[in-house]
N, C-alpha and C positions, 0 to 999 in steps of 0.2 A: 729482651724486652724494649720496647721504645719508651724514651722518656715522657714524662707528663707534658712537657712543652712541645714535643713532637706530635703527641697524639692530639693535643689541642688544635694545633695548626691544621693537621689533616683532617680532623673531624669538623672544623670550621668550614673547610672546603666542601666536604660532603653535606653539611647542613645548608650551605648556600645552594648546591645543586638541588637539594630536596625542596628548597624554597622556590627556586626559579623555574624548575621543571615541573614539579607536581603541583605548585601554586595551592597547596591544601594545608598549610600549617594552621593548626588549631590551638587554642589555648589549653594546654594539657596540664593538670595538676600534677603535683609531685610531693616530695617529702620536704618542701619548704614549709608546709603546714606544721602546726605544733604536733609533736609526736606523742603527746600525752593527752588523754581525754580529761574533761572536767571532773570526772569522778576517780582519776588517778590511774586509769588503765592505759596500758602501752598500745599505740595506734600503729598498725602496720598496713601499708598500702600496697595493692598489686594493680599495676598498669596493664590493661588490655585493650584490645581493638577488636572490631567486628563483633562475632559472638562467640565466646569461650564457653558458655553454659555454666558460668561460676556464680550466678546469682543465688541459687539454692544452696550451693556448697558453702558460700560465705556465710550464709544465715545458719547453716548446720554448724560450722566451725565456731561461730561465735555463741552458740547455745551450749557447746561442749565445755567451755572453760570460762573463768571469770577475770582472767588477768590481761588478756589482749583483746582489742577490737579490730577486726580485719575488715578493711574498706576497699572497695574497687574503684579505680580511676579508669573510665571507660571512654575511648574515643571511637570515631567511626571507621577509620581505616588505617592500615599500616603506614600510609604516607604520612599521615598526621602523627602517628606514634613515632615514626622514624626521624622526622624533623625535630620533635621534642627530645628524642634520645640523644641525637648527635649535638643538639645544641648544649643540653645540660651535661653531657659527658665532657665536652670542651670546656664548659664553665666550671666543672668539678664539684657541682652541687645541683640539687633541686630534683633529683629523680625519685621515683617510688622505691620503696624498699624492695619490691619485686617488679621486675620489667619483663613483659612478654616480648619476644623477639620472633618475627616472621622467619620462616625457615630459609627463605631466599637470602636473608641477611646475617645468618648465623655465622658464616664464614668471616664476615667483616668484624663481627663482634669477637671471635676468636683471635683475631689480629689484634685486639686491644685487650687481652686476657688480664692484664694487670689492673684494668679498671673494674674487674668483676671478681667476686669470691669464688674460690674453688669449691665446687659442690661435690667432689668426689667422696663416695661413701661406699665401702666394701659391701655393706648390708644391701645396697640397691643394685649390685652388680648383676647383670642379666635381666633387669626389670624390662628393658626397652628392646625393640627390634634392633639388630645389629646396626643397620645403617642409621638409625636415628641416634644411637648413642655414639657412633663414630663421628657423625656430624657435629654433635655437641661437645666433642673433647678436642683440646688443643694438641699441638705437636709434642708437649711435654707430658701428656698423659692425664692432664687435668680436666675434669668434666665441668664445663662453664655453663652449660644449659641443660635443664631437665626437660625432655621432650613432652608436649602435651597431646599431640595428635598428629595423624598424617592425612593426606588428602587424596585418596583414590576417587577418581572422576567417574561420574555417569553423565547422562543427558537428562535434564529435567525439561518437561514439556507441558503445553496446555493442551490436554485432550480435547477440550471444547472447541479450540481454534483448529486442531487437526480435523475434527469433524466437519467443521465449516468448510474446510478445504476439500473435503472428500477424501481424506487419507486415513488409514487405520488408526485406531485410538488405543487398542489393547497394547500394554507395554512390551509383550513378547513379539507382537508383530511389528512395533516400531523399531525394537531393537534390531530386527532383521534388515531393516531399511537403511541403517546407519553404520555399517561395518567398516567402511573406508571414508576418507575425507571426501573422495569424489562422490561417493554415495550421498554422503551429508549435504554437500552443495547442490547436487542434482535435485535431491528432495526439496531442498530450500527454493530452488528456482520454480518447482512445480506448486510449492506453497504460495509463493508471492504472486504468482499468476492468477491463483484462485482467490486470494485474500489479499489485494494490493495495498490495503491501508495498514498492514501489519508486517513488521520486519520479520526475519526468520530467526535472527538471534539477537541478543541483547546488546552487544557492543563489539566493535573491532578489537579493542584492547582485550577482551575476554577470549576471543577467537586466538589472537596471537599468544596470550599466556597459555592456552590449552595446547597449541601446537609447539610451542617452545618446550613444553613438558615432555615432549617424545624426542628431542634432540640431545645427543649425548654431550656435545660441546657447543652449546649455542653461543657464548660470547667470549669464554676463555678456554685456553688449552690446559691440560692437566698440571702445567707448570706456572699456571696463572698468567701467561702471556695473553693479552687481548687480541682477539682474532675475529672482529665483527665484519670481516669481509669474506667469511666463509660460505660456500654454497648452500649449506643446509639452512643457515640464517636467511640467506637471500630468497630462497624457496619459501619460507614461512612469510617474509615480508610481501612477496608477490602474491601469494594467496590471500593474505589479509587484506591488502589494498586493492587487489583485483575483484574482490567480492564485496567491497565496501558499499558501492553505489547501489547495488541491487538487493543485498541480504541483510545489511547491518542497519541498526537504529542510527548508527553514526554519533552515538552519545558517548560521552565519557563514563566509563563504569565508575560507580559510586557517587557520581553527581547527582545533584537535585532533580534534573530532568530523567535521568537514568532510573532513579527511585520512583518518580512519578509514572514511568512508563509501565511499571508493574500493575497500575490501577486502570490504565487506559487501553488495554489490549495492544500494548507497544510492540510486542515480540511474542514468538511461539516457543522458542527454545533457549536453554541457557546451559552452560557447562557447569557441572554440579558435583563438586566435592562435598562430603558429608556436612562441613561447617556452613556451606551455602543454604542448607535446608531451612535452618532458622532465619537467615536473612530474607529468604523468598517468603516465608510464611509472614514475617512481619511487614514486609514491603507490600505484600499483596493480600493483606487482611481483608476478608470478606470476598475475595475473588475466588470462585470454584473452578475446578478443572485441572489443577496441577497433578502431574504424574512424574514418574522417574523410571527411565529405561535402563536396563542392566546392559549397557553398551557404552563404548567410547570410540569415537572414529579413529581408525588406525591401530587398535589394540588397547593399551592401557595408558594412563597418565596420572601423575601424582601432582596435584596443586596445593601447596601450602603445607601444613604441619608446622607448628610453632614450638617455642621453648620458653621456659621461665628461667630467668637470670636474677642474681642478687648483685646490684651495684656496689662496689667496695666503698663508696662515698656514704652509705647508710649508717645510721646510728644503732641498728639492731639486727645486725647481719646474722648472728646465730639463729635468732627467732625467725627471721626471714627465710633462711635455709631450711628450717624445720617445716615452715608452712609450705613453702614451694614443693618440698618432698611430699607432703600430705596432698597438695592440690593436683600433683601429677600421679598420684599412686592409682593402681589398676581399679580400685573401688570407685574412686572419684572421676577417673576417666570414663567409666561406664555410665556414672550418673550425668556427667556432662554431655555424653552423647544422647542420653534419653532426653535431656533438656533441649539441646540445640543442634545436635548432629555431628560434631567433630569426632571422626573415626579414631578409636584409641591407637596409640603408638606402642602399646605394650602387649606382649605375647599373652599374658594371663588375662588381660582385660578383653582381649579379642575373642577369647574363648568363653567368656562369661555369658550366662543365659540372657542378661539384660541386652547384649549385643546380638547374640545369634538369633534370638527370638523377636527382635524389636520390630515393631510395625508402626507406621507413621500415618495416622488418620488424615491429616491435611493433603498427604500425597496419595490419595485414593487407597488407603491402607496398604501402601507397599511395604514389602518385607525388606526394610532398609538394612537391616543387619546382614541378610543373607546377600543382598545386592552388593553392598560395599565390600563384604568379604570377597565376592567374585571379582570386584573391579581391583581390589588389591592384588589378587593373584594374578591379574592380567598385566600387571606392570612389569616390564621387562627392561626399562631404560631409567636410570637414575641420573638426570642431567648433572654435569660437573657444575658447581656454582661456586666460584672463588670469592675473594674479598671484595671485588668490585661488581659482582653479579647485580646486587640490588639496585646500585647506582646506574649500572648500564641499562637495566630493566626500565628504570624510570625514564631515561632518555629515549628508549625504544617506544615506550607507550606514548611519550609526548610527540614523537614523530608520527606514529600511527593517527593520534588525534588531529594533527595539523592537516593531514590528508582528509580526514573526515569532515572537518570544518571548512574544507575548501581554501585553506590559507596557503597551502603548497601542493604542488603535483608530486606523486610518488617519488619520481627520480630526484627532484629538488629536496624533498624531505628526507630521503635515504641519505643524500650528501650531507645534510645538516646533522643528521644522527651520527654519521662517522666523525664529523667535526667535534660534535658535543663529547663523544666518547674519547676522542683523542685529547681533548681539554682536561680530562680526568688525570692524565698523567701515567 
């Protein structure tokens, strides 16, 4: 294990990277607050980002007992949460009792296992899909993170805009048109020719993320050696930057302009893991026409899937562990899916009627349980994501955005990306 001093130095560097490249640091709350309520109850906080579907679960938990008040500390994006996590880990205090970690960053967290409680519990063995449990377990066999969901991807689309372009709108017909990336891009060229004021997809960064999820070793070799000059990654880069001018909104995903584009017919398609459904419905409130196709270009892809961890700096570690286990139990995962769409990472939950029979009225009554089960079965590649994956991805997305904004030409931005990654050490 690393010493606390070494960890603080390394995490301070990562926090600086998150601040300078993502530029999205938010004022995230943590356990700096009083851990006891005015009426003497113990307050436990769970820090999340995007949409975990926990609002109803927290209300349910608080109604079940009288000793604890569970509160959610929620920020908009993982970049916000990551900067907060790294800064407060380095400081040694200030984190929530339970911290949600994006799946791309769990390997970095495992490298700092001494900063988190061991969540290993024989009674929970076999609860998760094998790859989910493996990613949340360190080399010493300690489970550091409880998996909350996985992210099999489909394609969400505006059927009304497809109709405007003279394209099929039925989700089965749409799926037939997007089997490969070449098909997807060609359909996009046809769309923007007919509807020139609307982009084909929501952001170049989202496209890059989607394509990277089909690369076995996008950034690091299996021994954690950084290899960002590999041909598979360069192919993704060329596809993303090569279609930016014609098909992308050229907006930063999760930014204010990106959020606004849901309301002004800004784009026709987006890559859509289950957890994205709640985000779309929230951003596109009042907009009719959204649907989801049971397809993902090139086969299958998994985007996301998060973990609940319990920082060792907390004052109520045992209670936090108990609540983390409850929040990630099959019954609660099924309820979270019904609320916001994150697809369960547990075998038992995936077979629950709440999942298999799920229909989403906002997405034209799509049978989302069956669609995401099919999308999960289509996944054949689980990209290797080592300790530096999340930081390298931040640098990659920043490089894509420089091209979108016209700050650099693709070749120039690619070279800066290589330099930024080299600076990680």
